[in-house]
Backbone atoms as SQL, in Angstrom:
CREATE TABLE atoms (id INTEGER PRIMARY KEY, chain TEXT, resi INTEGER, resn TEXT, atom TEXT, x REAL, y REAL, z REAL);
INSERT INTO atoms VALUES
  (1, 'A', 1, 'UNK', 'N', 84.055, 112.978, 86.284),
  (2, 'A', 1, 'UNK', 'CA', 84.272, 111.794, 86.116),
  (3, 'A', 1, 'UNK', 'C', 82.611, 110.936, 86.350),
  (4, 'A', 2, 'UNK', 'N', 82.416, 110.042, 85.853),
  (5, 'A', 2, 'UNK', 'CA', 81.261, 109.203, 86.080),
  (6, 'A', 2, 'UNK', 'C', 81.304, 108.049, 86.537),
  (7, 'A', 3, 'UNK', 'N', 80.594, 107.334, 87.297),
  (8, 'A', 3, 'UNK', 'CA', 80.467, 106.278, 88.101),
  (9, 'A', 3, 'UNK', 'C', 79.280, 105.517, 87.621),
  (10, 'A', 4, 'UNK', 'N', 79.244, 104.010, 87.708),
  (11, 'A', 4, 'UNK', 'CA', 78.098, 103.320, 87.362),
  (12, 'A', 4, 'UNK', 'C', 77.509, 103.274, 88.413),
  (13, 'A', 5, 'UNK', 'N', 76.256, 103.328, 88.650),
  (14, 'A', 5, 'UNK', 'CA', 75.612, 102.713, 90.003),
  (15, 'A', 5, 'UNK', 'C', 74.715, 101.364, 89.720),
  (16, 'A', 6, 'UNK', 'N', 74.788, 100.435, 90.735),
  (17, 'A', 6, 'UNK', 'CA', 74.093, 99.282, 90.376),
  (18, 'A', 6, 'UNK', 'C', 73.008, 99.071, 89.224),
  (19, 'A', 7, 'UNK', 'N', 71.966, 100.078, 89.378),
  (20, 'A', 7, 'UNK', 'CA', 70.893, 100.203, 88.562),
  (21, 'A', 7, 'UNK', 'C', 71.333, 100.462, 87.177),
  (22, 'A', 8, 'UNK', 'N', 72.395, 100.945, 86.877),
  (23, 'A', 8, 'UNK', 'CA', 72.861, 101.256, 85.558),
  (24, 'A', 8, 'UNK', 'C', 73.291, 102.607, 85.540),
  (25, 'A', 9, 'UNK', 'N', 72.640, 103.296, 86.560),
  (26, 'A', 9, 'UNK', 'CA', 72.598, 105.123, 86.052),
  (27, 'A', 9, 'UNK', 'C', 74.096, 105.655, 86.229),
  (28, 'A', 10, 'UNK', 'N', 74.112, 106.691, 85.873),
  (29, 'A', 10, 'UNK', 'CA', 75.672, 107.293, 86.325),
  (30, 'A', 10, 'UNK', 'C', 75.243, 108.479, 87.323),
  (31, 'A', 11, 'UNK', 'N', 76.363, 108.133, 88.223),
  (32, 'A', 11, 'UNK', 'CA', 76.401, 108.994, 89.438),
  (33, 'A', 11, 'UNK', 'C', 77.831, 109.976, 89.185),
  (34, 'A', 12, 'UNK', 'N', 77.816, 111.093, 89.565),
  (35, 'A', 12, 'UNK', 'CA', 79.153, 111.892, 89.594),
  (36, 'A', 12, 'UNK', 'C', 80.372, 110.933, 90.634),
  (37, 'A', 13, 'UNK', 'N', 81.710, 110.905, 90.516),
  (38, 'A', 13, 'UNK', 'CA', 82.339, 110.225, 91.237),
  (39, 'A', 13, 'UNK', 'C', 83.439, 111.472, 91.672),
  (40, 'A', 14, 'UNK', 'N', 84.216, 111.377, 92.367),
  (41, 'A', 14, 'UNK', 'CA', 85.286, 112.231, 92.675),
  (42, 'A', 14, 'UNK', 'C', 86.635, 111.501, 93.056),
  (43, 'A', 15, 'UNK', 'N', 87.791, 112.081, 91.850),
  (44, 'A', 15, 'UNK', 'CA', 89.042, 111.181, 92.315),
  (45, 'A', 15, 'UNK', 'C', 89.856, 112.380, 92.094),
  (46, 'A', 16, 'UNK', 'N', 91.075, 111.749, 93.025),
  (47, 'A', 16, 'UNK', 'CA', 92.051, 112.447, 93.268),
  (48, 'A', 16, 'UNK', 'C', 93.314, 111.943, 93.327),
  (49, 'A', 17, 'UNK', 'N', 94.562, 112.275, 92.791),
  (50, 'A', 17, 'UNK', 'CA', 95.581, 111.318, 92.728),
  (51, 'A', 17, 'UNK', 'C', 97.170, 112.422, 92.527),
  (52, 'A', 18, 'UNK', 'N', 98.172, 112.292, 93.630),
  (53, 'A', 18, 'UNK', 'CA', 99.346, 112.947, 93.652),
  (54, 'A', 18, 'UNK', 'C', 100.664, 112.239, 94.013),
  (55, 'A', 19, 'UNK', 'N', 101.751, 112.525, 93.289),
  (56, 'A', 19, 'UNK', 'CA', 102.632, 111.512, 93.095),
  (57, 'A', 19, 'UNK', 'C', 104.098, 112.671, 93.167),
  (58, 'A', 20, 'UNK', 'N', 104.875, 112.183, 94.120),
  (59, 'A', 20, 'UNK', 'CA', 106.067, 112.975, 94.516),
  (60, 'A', 20, 'UNK', 'C', 107.034, 112.351, 94.440),
  (61, 'A', 21, 'UNK', 'N', 108.364, 112.489, 94.031),
  (62, 'A', 21, 'UNK', 'CA', 109.118, 112.017, 93.904),
  (63, 'A', 21, 'UNK', 'C', 110.783, 112.316, 93.422),
  (64, 'A', 22, 'UNK', 'N', 111.736, 111.984, 94.130),
  (65, 'A', 22, 'UNK', 'CA', 113.252, 112.674, 94.018),
  (66, 'A', 22, 'UNK', 'C', 114.109, 111.475, 93.764),
  (67, 'A', 23, 'UNK', 'N', 114.760, 111.487, 92.539),
  (68, 'A', 23, 'UNK', 'CA', 115.976, 110.575, 92.560),
  (69, 'A', 23, 'UNK', 'C', 117.378, 111.270, 92.498),
  (70, 'A', 24, 'UNK', 'N', 118.807, 110.919, 93.197),
  (71, 'A', 24, 'UNK', 'CA', 120.129, 111.224, 93.144),
  (72, 'A', 24, 'UNK', 'C', 120.495, 110.108, 92.902),
  (73, 'A', 25, 'UNK', 'N', 121.649, 110.179, 92.322),
  (74, 'A', 25, 'UNK', 'CA', 122.727, 109.462, 91.663),
  (75, 'A', 25, 'UNK', 'C', 123.288, 109.005, 92.718),
  (76, 'A', 26, 'UNK', 'N', 123.752, 107.430, 92.827),
  (77, 'A', 26, 'UNK', 'CA', 124.805, 106.609, 93.618),
  (78, 'A', 26, 'UNK', 'C', 125.845, 106.210, 93.322),
  (79, 'A', 27, 'UNK', 'N', 126.542, 105.598, 93.889),
  (80, 'A', 27, 'UNK', 'CA', 127.650, 104.728, 93.292),
  (81, 'A', 27, 'UNK', 'C', 128.612, 105.503, 92.136),
  (82, 'A', 28, 'UNK', 'N', 128.944, 106.530, 92.323),
  (83, 'A', 28, 'UNK', 'CA', 129.464, 107.217, 91.202),
  (84, 'A', 28, 'UNK', 'C', 128.695, 107.456, 90.012),
  (85, 'A', 29, 'UNK', 'N', 127.689, 107.455, 90.020),
  (86, 'A', 29, 'UNK', 'CA', 126.402, 107.722, 88.765),
  (87, 'A', 29, 'UNK', 'C', 126.411, 106.141, 88.336),
  (88, 'A', 30, 'UNK', 'N', 126.759, 105.059, 88.842),
  (89, 'A', 30, 'UNK', 'CA', 126.572, 103.789, 88.265),
  (90, 'A', 30, 'UNK', 'C', 125.043, 103.525, 88.779),
  (91, 'A', 31, 'UNK', 'N', 124.411, 104.118, 89.265),
  (92, 'A', 31, 'UNK', 'CA', 123.043, 103.751, 90.204),
  (93, 'A', 31, 'UNK', 'C', 122.182, 105.049, 90.519),
  (94, 'A', 32, 'UNK', 'N', 121.156, 104.821, 90.986),
  (95, 'A', 32, 'UNK', 'CA', 120.127, 105.653, 91.395),
  (96, 'A', 32, 'UNK', 'C', 119.322, 105.516, 92.489),
  (97, 'A', 33, 'UNK', 'N', 119.169, 106.527, 93.457),
  (98, 'A', 33, 'UNK', 'CA', 118.424, 106.114, 94.564),
  (99, 'A', 33, 'UNK', 'C', 117.205, 107.201, 94.459),
  (100, 'A', 34, 'UNK', 'N', 116.111, 106.462, 94.750),
  (101, 'A', 34, 'UNK', 'CA', 114.700, 107.405, 94.882),
  (102, 'A', 34, 'UNK', 'C', 113.752, 107.144, 95.680),
  (103, 'A', 35, 'UNK', 'N', 113.418, 108.434, 96.492),
  (104, 'A', 35, 'UNK', 'CA', 112.517, 108.216, 97.168),
  (105, 'A', 35, 'UNK', 'C', 111.233, 108.571, 96.651),
  (106, 'A', 36, 'UNK', 'N', 109.710, 107.919, 97.004),
  (107, 'A', 36, 'UNK', 'CA', 108.644, 108.661, 96.489),
  (108, 'A', 36, 'UNK', 'C', 107.381, 108.285, 97.477),
  (109, 'A', 37, 'UNK', 'N', 106.128, 109.130, 96.834),
  (110, 'A', 37, 'UNK', 'CA', 105.358, 109.022, 97.781),
  (111, 'A', 37, 'UNK', 'C', 103.912, 109.157, 96.930),
  (112, 'A', 38, 'UNK', 'N', 102.690, 108.503, 97.037),
  (113, 'A', 38, 'UNK', 'CA', 101.810, 108.220, 96.365),
  (114, 'A', 38, 'UNK', 'C', 100.371, 108.374, 96.948),
  (115, 'A', 39, 'UNK', 'N', 99.625, 109.427, 96.715),
  (116, 'A', 39, 'UNK', 'CA', 98.252, 109.311, 97.512),
  (117, 'A', 39, 'UNK', 'C', 97.060, 109.088, 96.363),
  (118, 'A', 40, 'UNK', 'N', 96.124, 108.578, 96.303),
  (119, 'A', 40, 'UNK', 'CA', 94.912, 108.181, 95.915),
  (120, 'A', 40, 'UNK', 'C', 93.737, 108.389, 96.772),
  (121, 'A', 41, 'UNK', 'N', 92.650, 108.995, 95.988),
  (122, 'A', 41, 'UNK', 'CA', 91.425, 109.184, 96.817),
  (123, 'A', 41, 'UNK', 'C', 90.407, 109.051, 95.784),
  (124, 'A', 42, 'UNK', 'N', 89.689, 108.143, 95.857),
  (125, 'A', 42, 'UNK', 'CA', 88.357, 107.543, 94.937),
  (126, 'A', 42, 'UNK', 'C', 87.222, 107.452, 95.810),
  (127, 'A', 43, 'UNK', 'N', 86.275, 108.402, 95.841),
  (128, 'A', 43, 'UNK', 'CA', 85.167, 108.060, 96.448),
  (129, 'A', 43, 'UNK', 'C', 85.273, 107.408, 98.291),
  (130, 'A', 44, 'UNK', 'N', 85.068, 106.608, 98.836),
  (131, 'A', 44, 'UNK', 'CA', 85.481, 106.239, 100.055),
  (132, 'A', 44, 'UNK', 'C', 86.933, 105.298, 99.938),
  (133, 'A', 45, 'UNK', 'N', 87.430, 105.311, 98.942),
  (134, 'A', 45, 'UNK', 'CA', 88.658, 104.579, 98.957),
  (135, 'A', 45, 'UNK', 'C', 90.015, 105.444, 99.138),
  (136, 'A', 46, 'UNK', 'N', 90.693, 105.185, 100.028),
  (137, 'A', 46, 'UNK', 'CA', 92.238, 106.048, 100.007),
  (138, 'A', 46, 'UNK', 'C', 93.048, 105.272, 100.031),
  (139, 'A', 47, 'UNK', 'N', 94.158, 105.568, 99.440),
  (140, 'A', 47, 'UNK', 'CA', 95.432, 104.950, 99.284),
  (141, 'A', 47, 'UNK', 'C', 96.728, 105.788, 99.663),
  (142, 'A', 48, 'UNK', 'N', 97.618, 105.338, 100.467),
  (143, 'A', 48, 'UNK', 'CA', 99.033, 105.992, 100.592),
  (144, 'A', 48, 'UNK', 'C', 100.050, 105.473, 100.771),
  (145, 'A', 49, 'UNK', 'N', 101.157, 105.363, 99.533),
  (146, 'A', 49, 'UNK', 'CA', 102.263, 104.631, 99.772),
  (147, 'A', 49, 'UNK', 'C', 103.388, 105.676, 99.738),
  (148, 'A', 50, 'UNK', 'N', 104.197, 105.429, 100.571),
  (149, 'A', 50, 'UNK', 'CA', 105.788, 105.839, 100.219),
  (150, 'A', 50, 'UNK', 'C', 106.663, 104.760, 100.239),
  (151, 'A', 51, 'UNK', 'N', 108.152, 105.168, 99.513),
  (152, 'A', 51, 'UNK', 'CA', 108.715, 104.045, 99.371),
  (153, 'A', 51, 'UNK', 'C', 110.150, 104.669, 98.920),
  (154, 'A', 52, 'UNK', 'N', 111.227, 103.740, 98.529),
  (155, 'A', 52, 'UNK', 'CA', 112.825, 104.178, 98.230),
  (156, 'A', 52, 'UNK', 'C', 112.753, 102.645, 96.948),
  (157, 'A', 53, 'UNK', 'N', 113.166, 103.225, 96.131),
  (158, 'A', 53, 'UNK', 'CA', 113.791, 102.427, 95.064),
  (159, 'A', 53, 'UNK', 'C', 115.715, 102.505, 95.010),
  (160, 'A', 54, 'UNK', 'N', 116.009, 101.474, 95.025),
  (161, 'A', 54, 'UNK', 'CA', 117.512, 101.569, 94.697),
  (162, 'A', 54, 'UNK', 'C', 117.817, 100.941, 93.127),
  (163, 'A', 55, 'UNK', 'N', 118.115, 101.615, 92.522),
  (164, 'A', 55, 'UNK', 'CA', 118.603, 101.092, 90.949),
  (165, 'A', 55, 'UNK', 'C', 120.222, 100.778, 90.799),
  (166, 'A', 56, 'UNK', 'N', 120.842, 99.799, 90.507),
  (167, 'A', 56, 'UNK', 'CA', 122.248, 99.586, 90.265),
  (168, 'A', 56, 'UNK', 'C', 122.223, 99.391, 88.876),
  (169, 'A', 57, 'UNK', 'N', 122.924, 100.164, 87.885),
  (170, 'A', 57, 'UNK', 'CA', 122.843, 99.718, 86.634),
  (171, 'A', 57, 'UNK', 'C', 121.497, 99.251, 85.963),
  (172, 'A', 58, 'UNK', 'N', 121.579, 98.721, 85.217),
  (173, 'A', 58, 'UNK', 'CA', 120.082, 97.929, 84.290),
  (174, 'A', 58, 'UNK', 'C', 120.096, 96.550, 84.722),
  (175, 'A', 59, 'UNK', 'N', 120.839, 95.980, 85.833),
  (176, 'A', 59, 'UNK', 'CA', 120.725, 94.844, 86.241),
  (177, 'A', 59, 'UNK', 'C', 120.052, 94.766, 87.588),
  (178, 'A', 60, 'UNK', 'N', 120.076, 95.505, 88.513),
  (179, 'A', 60, 'UNK', 'CA', 119.221, 95.293, 89.784),
  (180, 'A', 60, 'UNK', 'C', 118.743, 96.054, 90.374),
  (181, 'A', 61, 'UNK', 'N', 117.631, 96.304, 90.946),
  (182, 'A', 61, 'UNK', 'CA', 116.617, 97.155, 91.474),
  (183, 'A', 61, 'UNK', 'C', 116.123, 96.358, 92.775),
  (184, 'A', 62, 'UNK', 'N', 116.221, 97.237, 94.118),
  (185, 'A', 62, 'UNK', 'CA', 115.692, 96.963, 94.979),
  (186, 'A', 62, 'UNK', 'C', 114.719, 97.884, 95.743),
  (187, 'A', 63, 'UNK', 'N', 113.282, 97.366, 96.102),
  (188, 'A', 63, 'UNK', 'CA', 112.547, 98.489, 96.296),
  (189, 'A', 63, 'UNK', 'C', 111.658, 97.938, 97.700),
  (190, 'A', 64, 'UNK', 'N', 111.698, 98.904, 98.461),
  (191, 'A', 64, 'UNK', 'CA', 110.871, 99.097, 99.725),
  (192, 'A', 64, 'UNK', 'C', 109.636, 100.054, 99.941),
  (193, 'A', 65, 'UNK', 'N', 108.879, 99.412, 99.844),
  (194, 'A', 65, 'UNK', 'CA', 107.547, 100.220, 100.207),
  (195, 'A', 65, 'UNK', 'C', 106.624, 100.133, 101.334),
  (196, 'A', 66, 'UNK', 'N', 105.759, 100.981, 101.746),
  (197, 'A', 66, 'UNK', 'CA', 104.923, 100.926, 103.030),
  (198, 'A', 66, 'UNK', 'C', 103.459, 101.287, 102.244),
  (199, 'A', 67, 'UNK', 'N', 102.489, 100.727, 102.523),
  (200, 'A', 67, 'UNK', 'CA', 101.075, 101.158, 101.870),
  (201, 'A', 67, 'UNK', 'C', 100.245, 101.503, 103.083),
  (202, 'A', 68, 'UNK', 'N', 98.955, 102.121, 103.186),
  (203, 'A', 68, 'UNK', 'CA', 97.688, 102.360, 103.834),
  (204, 'A', 68, 'UNK', 'C', 96.832, 102.572, 102.928),
  (205, 'A', 69, 'UNK', 'N', 95.832, 101.392, 103.261),
  (206, 'A', 69, 'UNK', 'CA', 94.506, 101.617, 102.493),
  (207, 'A', 69, 'UNK', 'C', 93.595, 101.092, 103.038),
  (208, 'A', 70, 'UNK', 'N', 92.593, 102.270, 102.736),
  (209, 'A', 70, 'UNK', 'CA', 91.057, 102.131, 103.741),
  (210, 'A', 70, 'UNK', 'C', 89.899, 102.516, 102.852),
  (211, 'A', 71, 'UNK', 'N', 88.962, 101.758, 103.007),
  (212, 'A', 71, 'UNK', 'CA', 87.655, 101.835, 102.038),
  (213, 'A', 71, 'UNK', 'C', 86.585, 102.214, 103.317),
  (214, 'A', 72, 'UNK', 'N', 85.665, 101.622, 103.194),
  (215, 'A', 72, 'UNK', 'CA', 84.600, 101.763, 104.197),
  (216, 'A', 72, 'UNK', 'C', 84.740, 100.917, 105.329),
  (217, 'A', 73, 'UNK', 'N', 85.767, 99.934, 105.370),
  (218, 'A', 73, 'UNK', 'CA', 86.032, 98.967, 106.224),
  (219, 'A', 73, 'UNK', 'C', 87.250, 99.771, 107.192),
  (220, 'A', 74, 'UNK', 'N', 87.923, 98.702, 107.910),
  (221, 'A', 74, 'UNK', 'CA', 89.053, 99.241, 108.665),
  (222, 'A', 74, 'UNK', 'C', 90.559, 99.056, 107.706),
  (223, 'A', 75, 'UNK', 'N', 91.236, 100.128, 108.226),
  (224, 'A', 75, 'UNK', 'CA', 92.513, 100.336, 107.484),
  (225, 'A', 75, 'UNK', 'C', 93.610, 99.378, 107.298),
  (226, 'A', 76, 'UNK', 'N', 94.172, 99.082, 106.004),
  (227, 'A', 76, 'UNK', 'CA', 94.789, 97.722, 105.999),
  (228, 'A', 76, 'UNK', 'C', 96.404, 98.848, 105.750),
  (229, 'A', 77, 'UNK', 'N', 97.347, 97.736, 106.153),
  (230, 'A', 77, 'UNK', 'CA', 98.887, 98.258, 106.173),
  (231, 'A', 77, 'UNK', 'C', 99.312, 96.942, 105.424),
  (232, 'A', 78, 'UNK', 'N', 100.291, 97.494, 104.731),
  (233, 'A', 78, 'UNK', 'CA', 101.175, 96.696, 103.810),
  (234, 'A', 78, 'UNK', 'C', 102.637, 97.206, 103.471),
  (235, 'A', 79, 'UNK', 'N', 103.743, 96.300, 103.744),
  (236, 'A', 79, 'UNK', 'CA', 105.165, 96.738, 103.642),
  (237, 'A', 79, 'UNK', 'C', 105.457, 95.595, 102.724),
  (238, 'A', 80, 'UNK', 'N', 106.170, 95.912, 101.437),
  (239, 'A', 80, 'UNK', 'CA', 106.725, 95.257, 100.637),
  (240, 'A', 80, 'UNK', 'C', 108.253, 95.322, 100.676),
  (241, 'A', 81, 'UNK', 'N', 109.015, 94.439, 99.992),
  (242, 'A', 81, 'UNK', 'CA', 110.599, 94.339, 99.734),
  (243, 'A', 81, 'UNK', 'C', 110.438, 93.421, 98.710),
  (244, 'A', 82, 'UNK', 'N', 110.849, 93.913, 97.489),
  (245, 'A', 82, 'UNK', 'CA', 111.103, 93.336, 95.977),
  (246, 'A', 82, 'UNK', 'C', 112.171, 93.725, 95.421),
  (247, 'A', 83, 'UNK', 'N', 112.982, 92.716, 95.346),
  (248, 'A', 83, 'UNK', 'CA', 114.236, 92.525, 94.671),
  (249, 'A', 83, 'UNK', 'C', 114.255, 92.064, 93.291),
  (250, 'A', 84, 'UNK', 'N', 114.808, 92.667, 91.972),
  (251, 'A', 84, 'UNK', 'CA', 114.699, 92.502, 90.632),
  (252, 'A', 84, 'UNK', 'C', 116.203, 92.204, 90.094),
  (253, 'A', 85, 'UNK', 'N', 116.307, 91.035, 89.692),
  (254, 'A', 85, 'UNK', 'CA', 117.539, 91.040, 89.032),
  (255, 'A', 85, 'UNK', 'C', 117.584, 90.615, 87.669),
  (256, 'A', 86, 'UNK', 'N', 118.347, 91.141, 86.554),
  (257, 'A', 86, 'UNK', 'CA', 118.266, 91.162, 85.394),
  (258, 'A', 86, 'UNK', 'C', 119.129, 90.643, 85.069),
  (259, 'A', 87, 'UNK', 'N', 119.469, 89.343, 84.217),
  (260, 'A', 87, 'UNK', 'CA', 120.677, 88.829, 83.195),
  (261, 'A', 87, 'UNK', 'C', 120.043, 88.105, 81.995);
């Protein structure tokens, strides 16, 4: 892949991405529990995410996720809890 330098010239860039996840049925098959991990590397930019998702039918989803992001500066850490209710 090529990236654009400030002068408009192209320079080679390296990107790497990997995802791993596994889901198991819960609540007698009425829901799904999924654990996952995601890693992205692009030049000096690194992102690592891990999380779990609980899905109950098509009406409710709960997602807990942690992320570490580092570029040229210090690392940033994030934790998020997201709930979605469909009606």
